[in-house]
C-alpha positions in Angstrom: 46.1 -16.3 47.3 48.3 -17.6 50.1 47.1 -21.2 49.5 48.0 -20.9 45.8 51.5 -19.6 46.7 52.0 -22.3 49.3 50.9 -25.1 46.9 53.2 -23.7 44.3 56.1 -23.7 46.7 55.4 -27.2 47.8 55.3 -28.4 44.2 58.7 -26.7 43.5 60.2 -28.2 46.7 58.9 -31.7 45.7 60.3 -31.3 42.1 63.7 -30.2 43.5 63.9 -33.1 45.9 63.0 -35.6 43.2 65.6 -34.1 40.8 68.3 -34.3 43.5 67.5 -38.0 44.1 67.0 -39.2 40.5 69.6 -37.3 38.5 72.6 -39.1 40.1 70.9 -42.4 39.4 70.5 -41.5 35.8 74.1 -40.3 35.4 75.7 -43.7 36.3 78.5 -44.2 33.9 78.7 -47.1 31.6 81.9 -49.1 31.5 82.5 -48.3 27.8 80.7 -46.8 24.8 81.1 -49.3 22.0 82.6 -52.7 21.4 82.9 -54.9 18.4 84.3 -58.4 18.0 83.6 -62.1 17.5 81.3 -64.7 19.2 82.2 -68.3 19.2 80.0 -71.2 20.4 76.8 -72.7 19.2 76.2 -69.5 17.2 79.4 -68.0 15.9 79.8 -64.7 14.1 80.4 -61.0 14.6 79.0 -59.0 17.5 78.6 -55.3 18.3 77.5 -53.7 21.7 76.7 -50.1 22.3 75.8 -48.6 25.7 73.3 -45.9 26.0 74.8 -42.6 27.2 75.0 -42.4 31.0 73.2 -45.7 31.4 73.9 -49.4 32.2 71.7 -50.4 29.3 73.0 -51.5 25.9 72.0 -52.6 22.4 73.6 -55.6 21.0 73.6 -56.6 17.3 74.9 -59.9 16.0 75.3 -61.7 12.7 75.9 -65.4 13.2 75.7 -68.9 11.9 74.6 -72.0 13.7 73.3 -75.5 12.7 69.9 -73.9 11.7 71.5 -71.4 9.3 72.5 -67.7 9.1 70.7 -65.1 11.2 70.7 -61.5 12.5 69.7 -60.5 16.0 69.1 -57.3 17.9 68.8 -57.2 21.7 68.3 -54.7 24.5 70.2 -55.6 27.7 70.4 -54.3 31.2 73.7 -54.5 33.1 74.7 -54.4 36.7 77.8 -54.8 38.8 77.2 -57.6 41.3 80.7 -57.4 42.9 80.8 -53.5 43.1 83.7 -53.8 40.6 83.5 -52.0 37.3 85.3 -54.8 35.5 82.7 -57.6 36.2 79.1 -57.1 34.9 76.1 -59.4 34.7 73.5 -58.7 32.0 70.0 -59.9 31.0 67.6 -58.8 28.3 66.0 -59.9 25.1 65.3 -59.1 21.5 64.4 -60.4 18.1 66.2 -62.5 15.4 65.6 -63.3 11.8 67.2 -65.5 9.3 67.4 -69.1 8.1 65.8 -71.8 10.3 66.2 -75.2 8.5 66.4 -73.6 5.0 63.4 -71.3 5.4 63.2 -67.6 6.3 62.1 -67.2 9.9 61.8 -64.8 12.8 61.4 -65.0 16.5 62.2 -63.9 20.0 65.3 -64.5 22.1 66.3 -63.9 25.7 69.9 -63.3 27.0 71.6 -64.0 30.3 75.3 -63.5 30.7 78.4 -61.9 32.3 81.3 -59.8 31.0 84.8 -59.1 32.2 86.2 -55.7 31.1 90.0 -55.6 31.1 91.6 -52.5 32.7 94.8 -52.1 30.8 93.8 -53.4 27.4 90.7 -52.3 25.4 89.2 -55.8 25.4 86.2 -57.4 27.1 85.2 -61.0 27.4 81.6 -62.2 27.6 79.9 -65.5 28.3 76.2 -65.7 27.5 73.2 -68.0 27.0 70.5 -67.2 24.5 67.4 -69.4 24.3 65.4 -68.7 21.1 61.8 -69.1 20.2 61.0 -69.2 16.5 57.5 -67.8 15.8 57.4 -67.5 12.0 57.4 -70.5 9.7 59.3 -73.5 11.3 58.1 -73.0 14.8 60.4 -74.3 17.5 62.6 -73.7 20.4 66.4 -73.6 20.5 67.9 -73.7 24.0 71.5 -74.6 23.1 72.9 -71.2 22.2 75.8 -70.7 24.6 78.8 -68.6 23.5 82.0 -66.7 24.3 82.5 -63.2 23.0 85.7 -61.2 22.7 85.3 -57.6 21.8 87.5 -54.6 21.2 86.3 -51.5 23.1 85.9 -48.0 21.6 85.4 -44.8 23.5 86.6 -45.9 26.9 
């Protein structure tokens, strides 16, 4: 009976220690909740980014046009602060896209690497990113030229 109680107490102690360590890591605050704006560059259009609550991860949705045609994209991105400054962030991630690719409906995968600057006194942020794309459906091909600048208005600061 003592062994069972001792094992139960050890498990409770271990769970408490893990909770004390992991809860503060999960409650890291995101720099903003939502942002919407425009993206200019190889692919130009409208962009939306929404951070997951208490996380440095975000979803980004874009509707854009480039030399291949119109397309929609959805991405999941991880963010971190390389300079220990809440105004500068670096992000990487990936997602899917679908739309026109040389006048045919197509779909594929995309990766994202970029950085953002969040203004302190104005509800704006600026982003510079690179998005290589791999078309997997119909006109197969690679598009490595997608470099763009985003300007977004932040909601829920």
